[in-house]
N, CA, C and O atoms as a GROMACS GRO file, in nm:
protein
  404
    1MET      N    1  20.358  -5.780  13.287
    1MET     CA    2  20.268  -5.755  13.399
    1MET      C    3  20.332  -5.812  13.525
    1MET      O    4  20.381  -5.925  13.526
    2LEU      N    5  20.332  -5.733  13.629
    2LEU     CA    6  20.381  -5.777  13.759
    2LEU      C    7  20.268  -5.850  13.830
    2LEU      O    8  20.159  -5.794  13.846
    3ILE      N    9  20.293  -5.970  13.871
    3ILE     CA   10  20.189  -6.050  13.936
    3ILE      C   11  20.221  -6.062  14.084
    3ILE      O   12  20.334  -6.095  14.121
    4VAL      N   13  20.123  -6.035  14.169
    4VAL     CA   14  20.138  -6.054  14.312
    4VAL      C   15  20.050  -6.173  14.347
    4VAL      O   16  19.928  -6.167  14.330
    5GLY      N   17  20.109  -6.278  14.396
    5GLY     CA   18  20.032  -6.399  14.424
    5GLY      C   19  20.015  -6.481  14.297
    5GLY      O   20  20.090  -6.462  14.201
    6GLU      N   21  19.920  -6.570  14.296
    6GLU     CA   22  19.898  -6.656  14.181
    6GLU      C   23  19.823  -6.582  14.071
    6GLU      O   24  19.733  -6.503  14.099
    7GLN      N   25  19.860  -6.610  13.947
    7GLN     CA   26  19.792  -6.548  13.834
    7GLN      C   27  19.647  -6.598  13.829
    7GLN      O   28  19.620  -6.716  13.847
    8GLY      N   29  19.556  -6.504  13.805
    8GLY     CA   30  19.416  -6.541  13.794
    8GLY      C   31  19.339  -6.530  13.925
    8GLY      O   32  19.220  -6.563  13.930
    9PHE      N   33  19.404  -6.483  14.031
    9PHE     CA   34  19.333  -6.475  14.157
    9PHE      C   35  19.253  -6.345  14.169
    9PHE      O   36  19.182  -6.326  14.268
   10GLY      N   37  19.263  -6.254  14.069
   10GLY     CA   38  19.181  -6.135  14.064
   10GLY      C   39  19.242  -6.011  14.122
   10GLY      O   40  19.177  -5.906  14.125
   11LYS      N   41  19.364  -6.018  14.170
   11LYS     CA   42  19.427  -5.900  14.228
   11LYS      C   43  19.565  -5.874  14.166
   11LYS      O   44  19.656  -5.827  14.233
   12GLU      N   45  19.578  -5.905  14.038
   12GLU     CA   46  19.705  -5.884  13.970
   12GLU      C   47  19.734  -5.734  13.960
   12GLU      O   48  19.642  -5.654  13.946
   13LEU      N   49  19.859  -5.697  13.967
   13LEU     CA   50  19.901  -5.559  13.951
   13LEU      C   51  19.962  -5.539  13.815
   13LEU      O   52  20.019  -5.632  13.757
   14PHE      N   53  19.952  -5.417  13.763
   14PHE     CA   54  20.009  -5.383  13.634
   14PHE      C   55  20.138  -5.304  13.656
   14PHE      O   56  20.160  -5.251  13.765
   15GLU      N   57  20.221  -5.296  13.554
   15GLU     CA   58  20.343  -5.217  13.564
   15GLU      C   59  20.307  -5.072  13.592
   15GLU      O   60  20.206  -5.022  13.541
   16SER      N   61  20.387  -5.004  13.673
   16SER     CA   62  20.365  -4.863  13.703
   16SER      C   63  20.377  -4.780  13.576
   16SER      O   64  20.468  -4.802  13.496
   17ASP      N   65  20.286  -4.684  13.559
   17ASP     CA   66  20.286  -4.600  13.440
   17ASP      C   67  20.241  -4.459  13.479
   17ASP      O   68  20.123  -4.425  13.466
   18VAL      N   69  20.335  -4.378  13.529
   18VAL     CA   70  20.303  -4.243  13.576
   18VAL      C   71  20.251  -4.157  13.462
   18VAL      O   72  20.164  -4.072  13.483
   19ASP      N   73  20.302  -4.176  13.342
   19ASP     CA   74  20.254  -4.097  13.227
   19ASP      C   75  20.104  -4.114  13.206
   19ASP      O   76  20.035  -4.018  13.171
   20ARG      N   77  20.055  -4.234  13.226
   20ARG     CA   78  19.912  -4.261  13.211
   20ARG      C   79  19.829  -4.185  13.315
   20ARG      O   80  19.714  -4.150  13.290
   21LEU      N   81  19.888  -4.159  13.430
   21LEU     CA   82  19.819  -4.091  13.539
   21LEU      C   83  19.833  -3.940  13.534
   21LEU      O   84  19.764  -3.869  13.608
   22GLN      N   85  19.921  -3.888  13.448
   22GLN     CA   86  19.956  -3.746  13.450
   22GLN      C   87  19.835  -3.653  13.443
   22GLN      O   88  19.826  -3.560  13.522
   23ASP      N   89  19.741  -3.677  13.350
   23ASP     CA   90  19.622  -3.590  13.339
   23ASP      C   91  19.541  -3.591  13.468
   23ASP      O   92  19.493  -3.486  13.512
   24HIS      N   93  19.526  -3.708  13.528
   24HIS     CA   94  19.450  -3.720  13.652
   24HIS      C   95  19.522  -3.649  13.767
   24HIS      O   96  19.460  -3.580  13.847
   25LEU      N   97  19.654  -3.666  13.773
   25LEU     CA   98  19.732  -3.601  13.878
   25LEU      C   99  19.723  -3.449  13.867
   25LEU      O  100  19.715  -3.380  13.969
   26GLU      N  101  19.724  -3.398  13.746
   26GLU     CA  102  19.715  -3.253  13.727
   26GLU      C  103  19.579  -3.201  13.776
   26GLU      O  104  19.572  -3.094  13.836
   27ARG      N  105  19.472  -3.276  13.750
   27ARG     CA  106  19.340  -3.234  13.798
   27ARG      C  107  19.334  -3.238  13.950
   27ARG      O  108  19.276  -3.149  14.013
   28VAL      N  109  19.394  -3.342  14.010
   28VAL     CA  110  19.397  -3.351  14.155
   28VAL      C  111  19.474  -3.232  14.213
   28VAL      O  112  19.432  -3.174  14.313
   29MET      N  113  19.584  -3.196  14.150
   29MET     CA  114  19.665  -3.083  14.198
   29MET      C  115  19.588  -2.952  14.190
   29MET      O  116  19.610  -2.863  14.272
   30ASP      N  117  19.500  -2.938  14.092
   30ASP     CA  118  19.417  -2.817  14.082
   30ASP      C  119  19.318  -2.811  14.198
   30ASP      O  120  19.290  -2.703  14.250
   31VAL      N  121  19.265  -2.926  14.237
   31VAL     CA  122  19.164  -2.932  14.344
   31VAL      C  123  19.228  -2.930  14.482
   31VAL      O  124  19.179  -2.865  14.574
   32VAL      N  125  19.339  -3.001  14.495
   32VAL     CA  126  19.409  -3.011  14.624
   32VAL      C  127  19.554  -2.966  14.600
   32VAL      O  128  19.642  -3.049  14.579
   33PRO      N  129  19.580  -2.835  14.603
   33PRO     CA  130  19.712  -2.780  14.568
   33PRO      C  131  19.830  -2.839  14.645
   33PRO      O  132  19.941  -2.844  14.591
   34VAL      N  133  19.810  -2.882  14.769
   34VAL     CA  134  19.921  -2.936  14.847
   34VAL      C  135  19.980  -3.061  14.780
   34VAL      O  136  20.095  -3.097  14.808
   35VAL      N  137  19.905  -3.126  14.695
   35VAL     CA  138  19.955  -3.246  14.626
   35VAL      C  139  20.073  -3.209  14.535
   35VAL      O  140  20.159  -3.293  14.509
   36ARG      N  141  20.077  -3.085  14.486
   36ARG     CA  142  20.190  -3.040  14.401
   36ARG      C  143  20.324  -3.054  14.475
   36ARG      O  144  20.428  -3.074  14.412
   37GLU      N  145  20.320  -3.042  14.607
   37GLU     CA  146  20.443  -3.048  14.686
   37GLU      C  147  20.480  -3.192  14.726
   37GLU      O  148  20.588  -3.214  14.781
   38ALA      N  149  20.393  -3.287  14.698
   38ALA     CA  150  20.416  -3.425  14.740
   38ALA      C  151  20.515  -3.495  14.646
   38ALA      O  152  20.517  -3.470  14.526
   39ASP      N  153  20.595  -3.580  14.703
   39ASP     CA  154  20.686  -3.664  14.624
   39ASP      C  155  20.620  -3.800  14.607
   39ASP      O  156  20.583  -3.864  14.706
   40ILE      N  157  20.605  -3.844  14.484
   40ILE     CA  158  20.547  -3.976  14.460
   40ILE      C  159  20.656  -4.078  14.486
   40ILE      O  160  20.758  -4.082  14.417
   41GLN      N  161  20.634  -4.161  14.587
   41GLN     CA  162  20.732  -4.262  14.627
   41GLN      C  163  20.718  -4.389  14.544
   41GLN      O  164  20.816  -4.453  14.508
   42ARG      N  165  20.591  -4.424  14.515
   42ARG     CA  166  20.565  -4.550  14.446
   42ARG      C  167  20.428  -4.540  14.381
   42ARG      O  168  20.336  -4.481  14.437
   43VAL      N  169  20.415  -4.597  14.263
   43VAL     CA  170  20.286  -4.602  14.195
   43VAL      C  171  20.244  -4.748  14.188
   43VAL      O  172  20.318  -4.833  14.138
   44VAL      N  173  20.126  -4.777  14.237
   44VAL     CA  174  20.072  -4.913  14.233
   44VAL      C  175  19.952  -4.911  14.141
   44VAL      O  176  19.855  -4.839  14.166
   45CYS      N  177  19.958  -4.990  14.036
   45CYS     CA  178  19.848  -4.996  13.939
   45CYS      C  179  19.782  -5.132  13.947
   45CYS      O  180  19.839  -5.233  13.905
   46GLY      N  181  19.662  -5.133  14.000
   46GLY     CA  182  19.592  -5.259  14.013
   46GLY      C  183  19.443  -5.240  14.000
   46GLY      O  184  19.394  -5.126  14.003
   47PRO      N  185  19.369  -5.348  13.984
   47PRO     CA  186  19.226  -5.337  13.961
   47PRO      C  187  19.143  -5.313  14.087
   47PRO      O  188  19.025  -5.281  14.076
   48MET      N  189  19.199  -5.328  14.205
   48MET     CA  190  19.122  -5.314  14.328
   48MET      C  191  19.172  -5.194  14.408
   48MET      O  192  19.292  -5.171  14.417
   49THR      N  193  19.079  -5.119  14.465
   49THR     CA  194  19.118  -5.002  14.543
   49THR      C  195  19.050  -5.004  14.679
   49THR      O  196  18.982  -4.908  14.716
   50TYR      N  197  19.067  -5.111  14.752
   50TYR     CA  198  19.006  -5.118  14.883
   50TYR      C  199  19.113  -5.147  14.988
   50TYR      O  200  19.225  -5.187  14.957
   51SER      N  201  19.075  -5.124  15.112
   51SER     CA  202  19.170  -5.145  15.220
   51SER      C  203  19.183  -5.294  15.252
   51SER      O  204  19.092  -5.372  15.220
   52PRO      N  205  19.293  -5.335  15.313
   52PRO     CA  206  19.313  -5.477  15.342
   52PRO      C  207  19.203  -5.540  15.428
   52PRO      O  208  19.173  -5.659  15.413
   53ASP      N  209  19.142  -5.461  15.519
   53ASP     CA  210  19.037  -5.518  15.605
   53ASP      C  211  18.896  -5.494  15.549
   53ASP      O  212  18.797  -5.526  15.615
   54LEU      N  213  18.888  -5.438  15.428
   54LEU     CA  214  18.763  -5.409  15.357
   54LEU      C  215  18.681  -5.298  15.421
   54LEU      O  216  18.568  -5.272  15.379
   55LEU      N  217  18.735  -5.231  15.522
   55LEU     CA  218  18.664  -5.120  15.586
   55LEU      C  219  18.712  -4.989  15.525
   55LEU      O  220  18.833  -4.968  15.512
   56PRO      N  221  18.620  -4.900  15.488
   56PRO     CA  222  18.662  -4.772  15.430
   56PRO      C  223  18.722  -4.680  15.536
   56PRO      O  224  18.698  -4.695  15.656
   57MET      N  225  18.799  -4.586  15.489
   57MET     CA  226  18.854  -4.482  15.575
   57MET      C  227  18.777  -4.355  15.541
   57MET      O  228  18.793  -4.299  15.432
   58VAL      N  229  18.694  -4.309  15.634
   58VAL     CA  230  18.605  -4.197  15.610
   58VAL      C  231  18.615  -4.098  15.724
   58VAL      O  232  18.607  -4.137  15.841
   59GLY      N  233  18.634  -3.972  15.692
   59GLY     CA  234  18.635  -3.869  15.796
   59GLY      C  235  18.743  -3.767  15.775
   59GLY      O  236  18.812  -3.767  15.673
   60PRO      N  237  18.759  -3.680  15.875
   60PRO     CA  238  18.859  -3.573  15.861
   60PRO      C  239  19.001  -3.629  15.873
   60PRO      O  240  19.026  -3.725  15.946
   61VAL      N  241  19.092  -3.566  15.801
   61VAL     CA  242  19.233  -3.599  15.812
   61VAL      C  243  19.291  -3.504  15.916
   61VAL      O  244  19.295  -3.383  15.895
   62ARG      N  245  19.334  -3.558  16.026
   62ARG     CA  246  19.373  -3.475  16.142
   62ARG      C  247  19.486  -3.378  16.112
   62ARG      O  248  19.490  -3.269  16.168
   63SER      N  249  19.576  -3.415  16.025
   63SER     CA  250  19.691  -3.330  15.999
   63SER      C  251  19.664  -3.220  15.896
   63SER      O  252  19.749  -3.134  15.873
   64LEU      N  253  19.546  -3.222  15.833
   64LEU     CA  254  19.513  -3.123  15.730
   64LEU      C  255  19.382  -3.054  15.764
   64LEU      O  256  19.278  -3.119  15.772
   65HIS      N  257  19.387  -2.924  15.785
   65HIS     CA  258  19.268  -2.847  15.821
   65HIS      C  259  19.165  -2.849  15.708
   65HIS      O  260  19.198  -2.824  15.592
   66ASN      N  261  19.039  -2.879  15.742
   66ASN     CA  262  18.927  -2.882  15.646
   66ASN      C  263  18.946  -2.982  15.533
   66ASN      O  264  18.893  -2.962  15.424
   67TYR      N  265  19.019  -3.089  15.558
   67TYR     CA  266  19.040  -3.192  15.455
   67TYR      C  267  18.974  -3.321  15.504
   67TYR      O  268  19.003  -3.370  15.613
   68TRP      N  269  18.886  -3.374  15.423
   68TRP     CA  270  18.815  -3.497  15.455
   68TRP      C  271  18.844  -3.600  15.346
   68TRP      O  272  18.872  -3.564  15.232
   69CYS      N  273  18.836  -3.726  15.383
   69CYS     CA  274  18.857  -3.830  15.282
   69CYS      C  275  18.750  -3.938  15.296
   69CYS      O  276  18.690  -3.957  15.402
   70ALA      N  277  18.728  -4.007  15.187
   70ALA     CA  278  18.641  -4.124  15.184
   70ALA      C  279  18.706  -4.219  15.083
   70ALA      O  280  18.680  -4.211  14.963
   71VAL      N  281  18.790  -4.308  15.133
   71VAL     CA  282  18.866  -4.397  15.046
   71VAL      C  283  18.858  -4.542  15.095
   71VAL      O  284  18.819  -4.568  15.208
   72GLY      N  285  18.895  -4.634  15.008
   72GLY     CA  286  18.900  -4.774  15.045
   72GLY      C  287  18.766  -4.842  15.051
   72GLY      O  288  18.749  -4.938  15.127
   73LEU      N  289  18.670  -4.795  14.973
   73LEU     CA  290  18.537  -4.857  14.973
   73LEU      C  291  18.544  -4.992  14.904
   73LEU      O  292  18.570  -4.999  14.784
   74SER      N  293  18.522  -5.098  14.976
   74SER     CA  294  18.539  -5.232  14.920
   74SER      C  295  18.435  -5.266  14.813
   74SER      O  296  18.462  -5.348  14.726
   75TYR      N  297  18.319  -5.204  14.818
   75TYR     CA  298  18.217  -5.234  14.719
   75TYR      C  299  18.181  -5.110  14.637
   75TYR      O  300  18.073  -5.104  14.578
   76GLY      N  301  18.270  -5.013  14.634
   76GLY     CA  302  18.258  -4.896  14.550
   76GLY      C  303  18.121  -4.833  14.543
   76GLY      O  304  18.077  -4.768  14.638
   77ILE      N  305  18.054  -4.852  14.431
   77ILE     CA  306  17.928  -4.785  14.405
   77ILE      C  307  17.818  -4.826  14.503
   77ILE      O  308  17.725  -4.750  14.528
   78VAL      N  309  17.829  -4.945  14.559
   78VAL     CA  310  17.729  -4.991  14.656
   78VAL      C  311  17.735  -4.906  14.783
   78VAL      O  312  17.631  -4.872  14.839
   79HIS      N  313  17.854  -4.873  14.827
   79HIS     CA  314  17.871  -4.795  14.949
   79HIS      C  315  17.877  -4.644  14.924
   79HIS      O  316  17.860  -4.567  15.018
   80ALA      N  317  17.900  -4.602  14.801
   80ALA     CA  318  17.925  -4.461  14.772
   80ALA      C  319  17.813  -4.368  14.818
   80ALA      O  320  17.841  -4.264  14.877
   81GLY      N  321  17.690  -4.403  14.794
   81GLY     CA  322  17.578  -4.318  14.833
   81GLY      C  323  17.570  -4.298  14.983
   81GLY      O  324  17.553  -4.186  15.031
   82GLY      N  325  17.582  -4.406  15.057
   82GLY     CA  326  17.576  -4.399  15.203
   82GLY      C  327  17.693  -4.323  15.261
   82GLY      O  328  17.677  -4.242  15.352
   83VAL      N  329  17.813  -4.349  15.209
   83VAL     CA  330  17.932  -4.280  15.258
   83VAL      C  331  17.924  -4.132  15.223
   83VAL      O  332  17.963  -4.047  15.303
   84GLY      N  333  17.873  -4.100  15.105
   84GLY     CA  334  17.857  -3.960  15.067
   84GLY      C  335  17.759  -3.889  15.158
   84GLY      O  336  17.785  -3.777  15.203
   85ARG      N  337  17.647  -3.953  15.185
   85ARG     CA  338  17.546  -3.893  15.273
   85ARG      C  339  17.601  -3.876  15.415
   85ARG      O  340  17.580  -3.772  15.478
   86TYR      N  341  17.670  -3.976  15.464
   86TYR     CA  342  17.731  -3.970  15.596
   86TYR      C  343  17.834  -3.857  15.603
   86TYR      O  344  17.838  -3.780  15.699
   87SER      N  345  17.917  -3.847  15.498
   87SER     CA  346  18.021  -3.744  15.496
   87SER      C  347  17.960  -3.604  15.499
   87SER      O  348  18.006  -3.517  15.573
   88ILE      N  349  17.857  -3.582  15.417
   88ILE     CA  350  17.792  -3.452  15.414
   88ILE      C  351  17.730  -3.420  15.550
   88ILE      O  352  17.744  -3.309  15.600
   89ALA      N  353  17.662  -3.517  15.608
   89ALA     CA  354  17.599  -3.495  15.738
   89ALA      C  355  17.702  -3.466  15.846
   89ALA      O  356  17.676  -3.385  15.936
   90THR      N  357  17.816  -3.529  15.838
   90THR     CA  358  17.921  -3.507  15.937
   90THR      C  359  17.985  -3.370  15.919
   90THR      O  360  18.008  -3.298  16.016
   91VAL      N  361  18.015  -3.334  15.794
   91VAL     CA  362  18.077  -3.204  15.766
   91VAL      C  363  17.985  -3.090  15.806
   91VAL      O  364  18.031  -2.988  15.857
   92THR      N  365  17.855  -3.107  15.785
   92THR     CA  366  17.760  -3.000  15.818
   92THR      C  367  17.712  -3.010  15.963
   92THR      O  368  17.618  -2.940  16.001
   93ALA      N  369  17.773  -3.096  16.042
   93ALA     CA  370  17.744  -3.116  16.184
   93ALA      C  371  17.603  -3.168  16.212
   93ALA      O  372  17.550  -3.148  16.322
   94GLU      N  373  17.542  -3.234  16.115
   94GLU     CA  374  17.412  -3.295  16.136
   94GLU      C  375  17.426  -3.433  16.202
   94GLU      O  376  17.329  -3.488  16.253
   95LEU      N  377  17.547  -3.487  16.201
   95LEU     CA  378  17.572  -3.619  16.255
   95LEU      C  379  17.707  -3.619  16.324
   95LEU      O  380  17.801  -3.556  16.277
   96SER      N  381  17.717  -3.687  16.434
   96SER     CA  382  17.842  -3.697  16.507
   96SER      C  383  17.927  -3.809  16.447
   96SER      O  384  17.873  -3.910  16.403
   97MET      N  385  18.058  -3.790  16.446
   97MET     CA  386  18.149  -3.895  16.398
   97MET      C  387  18.133  -4.023  16.482
   97MET      O  388  18.154  -4.133  16.431
   98GLY      N  389  18.095  -4.009  16.607
   98GLY     CA  390  18.081  -4.123  16.694
   98GLY      C  391  17.967  -4.215  16.656
   98GLY      O  392  17.962  -4.329  16.704
   99ALA      N  393  17.877  -4.171  16.572
   99ALA     CA  394  17.762  -4.252  16.534
   99ALA      C  395  17.803  -4.380  16.461
   99ALA      O  396  17.729  -4.479  16.462
  100CYS      N  397  17.919  -4.378  16.397
  100CYS     CA  398  17.960  -4.496  16.318
  100CYS      C  399  18.084  -4.563  16.376
  100CYS      O  400  18.142  -4.651  16.312
  101GLN      N  401  18.125  -4.523  16.493
  101GLN     CA  402  18.245  -4.583  16.550
  101GLN      C  403  18.212  -4.699  16.640
  101GLN      O  404  18.303  -4.761  16.696
   0.00000   0.00000   0.00000
């Protein structure tokens, strides 16, 4: 196991294992075909999937037409409902992006 920081601090990383991710990557490629063209530079396997500042990244991806993301939720399921509702309201133009900025 690759350890970043002190062991036991709760953010240890595991060895990269692309084979373990293969089924998931194939499903992602079916949903988002442009991913098939992407080169995987690095695989990071760890127990936490949040951004360094604990703020999620939610909204349209400027470089991709009709592509939205909601990633980096620091409390996962706690924030998921609100972020989902916000995302739907924003996509359907019921809410302005400026409301949360």
